[in-house]
N, C-alpha and C positions, 0 to 999 in steps of 0.2 A: 715365546711367550709374549702376546700381543700385550700393546699398552693398556688396553681398555678390558685386559683380562681382570676378572675379579679375583682376589686371593682369599684361598680357604685356610684355615687352621682347625684341627680337630683336636678332640681330648676326651676319653671317656666315652664314644659312641656319639659325640653331638659335634656337629659342624657349625661353625663362625664364620659370616664374612661381613664386609663392608662394601655397600654398593659403591659405584663409581658414581652415580646419577641417581636422583629419586626423579627427574623429569617425566611427568604421564605415566610415573608407575603407580599401578594399585598394590599390585601382590607381587612375593617371589615364591617360585614354585620347585621344590626339588624330585628328584627322580618321579615315583609315581603319584604326581597329584598330592604331596605331601608340602603343606602350607609351611612357609618359615615364619617363624615369629620375632618381633623385636626385643633385644633383652633386654631386662627391667632395668637393670643398672645403667647402662648405657643404651639409649634408642637407636643410635646411628648403626649400629650392630644388630645382625639378623642371627638366628640359631635355628637349627634342624636337628632333631634326634635321632639323624642317620647318616651313615658316610654317603656325603653327594657322591653320586654319577652322572648325574643330570641337573640342570640348573636353568630356570625359565622365569622372564621378568612378565606380567600381566600388564597390559597397558589399557589405559583408556581408550574405547573406539571412537570417543567424540561425537560430536553430532553433523549432522547433515541439512542445510535447507532445501526442502523439496520441492516447496511452493509458496505462495502467499493468498492467504484466504480474508475476505472483506471482516472486519471486525463487526461482532455482534450489534454493538451501538450504532452503528453506521448501515445494518442491513435494512430499516425501514426507512430511512432518508434516501437512500439509494433507489429503492421500489416506487416512492414519491417524487422522485427527481426527474425532470425532462432529460438529464443525463445519464445515461443508465451506466453501474459500473459494475462489470464482470465480478463474479462472486469468488473465483479464483483466476489467478495469475501464475504464469510459470514464472520460476527464477528470472529467466532471461526477459522476459517483458517487463517484470517487476522493475529489473536495472535498467531498463530503456526510459523509464520515468526519470525525470528531470528531478535532482535531489532537492531543490528547492518546492518542488509540487506537492502541494496539499493532500494530492491522491494518494501519494505514500501512505501518511498517516493515518489513511481508512482501512490500510491492510496491517495483518501479523503472519507472522512467519508460521510454515507448516514445518514442524521438526521429526526428523528420524534421529531415533538413538541407535547409534552403531554397538554391536557386539564388541564385547573387550577381547584382545587379540594376545597372544604370547611370541615372545622372543626368545631364542635361545639365547643363553648367554656363556661366552669362553670363560674358562676359569682354572686356576692351578692351585693344586695343595702345596701349602710352603712348609707346612709343620704338622707331625700326626700326635704331638704331644704336647699342646698349645692351647690357651683359651685366653679370650680377651683381658686384658689389664688397663685400666686406667689409672697413669702413674701420675704421682703427685708434682706441683711445677717445683722446679729447681734440681731434680733429678738428673745427674750423668749417668751415661751408660757406658762400657766400654766393651763394645759389638765388635765381632769380628768383620774384616771390611767388606768380604763380601757377601755379607748378610746387610749392607748399609740400606738395600731399598727394600728390605723388609721389616718396619720398624713393629708391625704386631707381635714379632718376636723378642723383642727388646729386653722386654723385662726377665727373659732367660738367664741373662749375661749379668757380670759385676756391675755393680750400680752403686752411686755414691751421692750423697749430698753435702753442700758446704753449711759451715754453721750461719752462714747469713741466710740462707733459705729457709733451714731449720729453724731460726729465730720468727721467721715471718709466719711459720704455720704456728709456731708455740702464741706468736702474739695474736694470732687471729681465734684460736681457741679460747686463751683469757680473755679476751675481749667479749666473744660469746657469752661466756660466764658470768663476766660483770655486768652485761644488759639483761641478763635473766634473774638478778639478783641485788636488789638495791643497794645489801649492807656492803656491797663490795664496788671498787672504786680502780681506776686506773688512770695513770696520768700519760698524756697523749704525747710521748716523744718518740714515737715510732718512726718518724723520719730523722732520729738522728741514732737511733738504734739502740734505744734505750726503754726497758719494760720495768715497771713498777706499778705492782698491784697490793690494794690496801681492803682492809677490813673494819668496819666501824662496828665496835663494842660499845656498849651502853655499860656504864659504870654503877655498881650496885651497894656503894658506900657512898659516904659524903665526901667529896673532894671540891676543895675552893682552889681558886687561882686568882692572883691579882692582876689586873690589866690598868694599863695607863692610858690616858687619852686627853685631849683637849675639849673642856666641856662646849666651847662655842667656836663658830670661827675667829672670833676677835679676842680669844685667850691667848695671853702670852704663857703660861705655865700649864703644865700637863697636871691632872689629878689621878690618884688612884682608887680603884673603885674593887670590891672582892665580890667574884661572881662563882654561883653554883658549876660545878660541871658536870654535865651528865654523859657524852660521850667521849671516847677517845678513838683515835685511829693508829692501826699498826700494821707495820709493812710485812705484807705474805710472801712478796717474791721481788727480788731486783736482780736482774740479768741483762746482758749486754749483747748485741752482735759483735760478732770478731774486728769488721772492718771499722768500726765505730769507736772501739775501746780504746781509752787511752793507755799508751806504755806504762804510765805511773798508777795505774789504777789496780788495785787487787780484787775486783769483784768479778763474780764469775760471768764467762763469755759460753755462747750455744757452742759446741763442739761439731765438729765436721763427723759423719758418720759413713761407712762403706761395708759391705756385704757380697757374696758370690751370687747372688740373685735379688731382685725387686723384692720377692716375697719374704727374703730373710733383711732386707735393707727396711721394709715396711715396719717387720716387728719391731727391730731396733728403733725406729721413729715414734712407735708407738708408747714402747716402755720407756722411752726418754720423755715423751711430753705426758704420759700418767704420773710418773715420779714428780714431774714439777706440780701438776693440777691437784696433787695429793693434800696441798698446801688450803685448798679450797673444801675439803670435805668436811662432813657435817658435825664432826665432832664439836662438843660444847667447849666455848673457851671463856672466860671471865678475867677481868681488869685483877690483879693482884692487890687486896687490900694490905697486906702486910708491908709492902713497899710502896705505897700511896699510888698505886696506878703506873710504876715504871714497869713491873714486869706485868707477863700474862699467862694464866694459870688455864692447861689443857686438861679438862676433866677425863 
């Protein structure tokens, strides 16, 4: 197999490939003029609903400068000038004009559009039961050594993800949730592997608290004043990345996960993330009046 060969994977009668180069390429064609389409989920991949036996790349034919003609704005000037300018110059004669000469500015190119052309592409089919999969960052694969040069198939082999990588995925999901709803908030401790998310609840009964403060900059004694509390903040989620968790801490850490294939690992990842995101569900909550706001009631 040539280093320039395109690697093709197939599944259920559909062939997928990722070009080695996109330079000057307009389209890709398979077999008898079947146009390859970009994959919706990852436009770096192309697909065609056929088992490929021939693959071609269509290239832009480009343009040629075949001559130079005098610009319309200068035609009248040329006719009335004692110095006559040819209406058409060959490319060779135009190139003989000095670069700084004003004569060059009097002319514009006559352009010929060349037809597109096709080139045969060498390819190799590396797997007939495989389709493109874009794996999450931080996933490690235990692939056979002899398949090291075929990363397109890695997702079919045992995969794992560390707790620290899974923490990053969870943090991003929670952060997106917080941005979408102002009643949620998050402490920005991502750099030290701490995720704390909160929800602000309105207090539906009269609750007061006493606050002490200095009434002025010159005051030497603090005074106390009673305030009506309208909102309180509850902790929805507190979890740590494994490498940052203190040995003495009993708080929950994000676990490492593994599975026989990426599809099974992805299912485990989604189940874990969903289990943590349930704290943001739409079920109604209210501050408990019986305990004066110490607890929260889930309706």
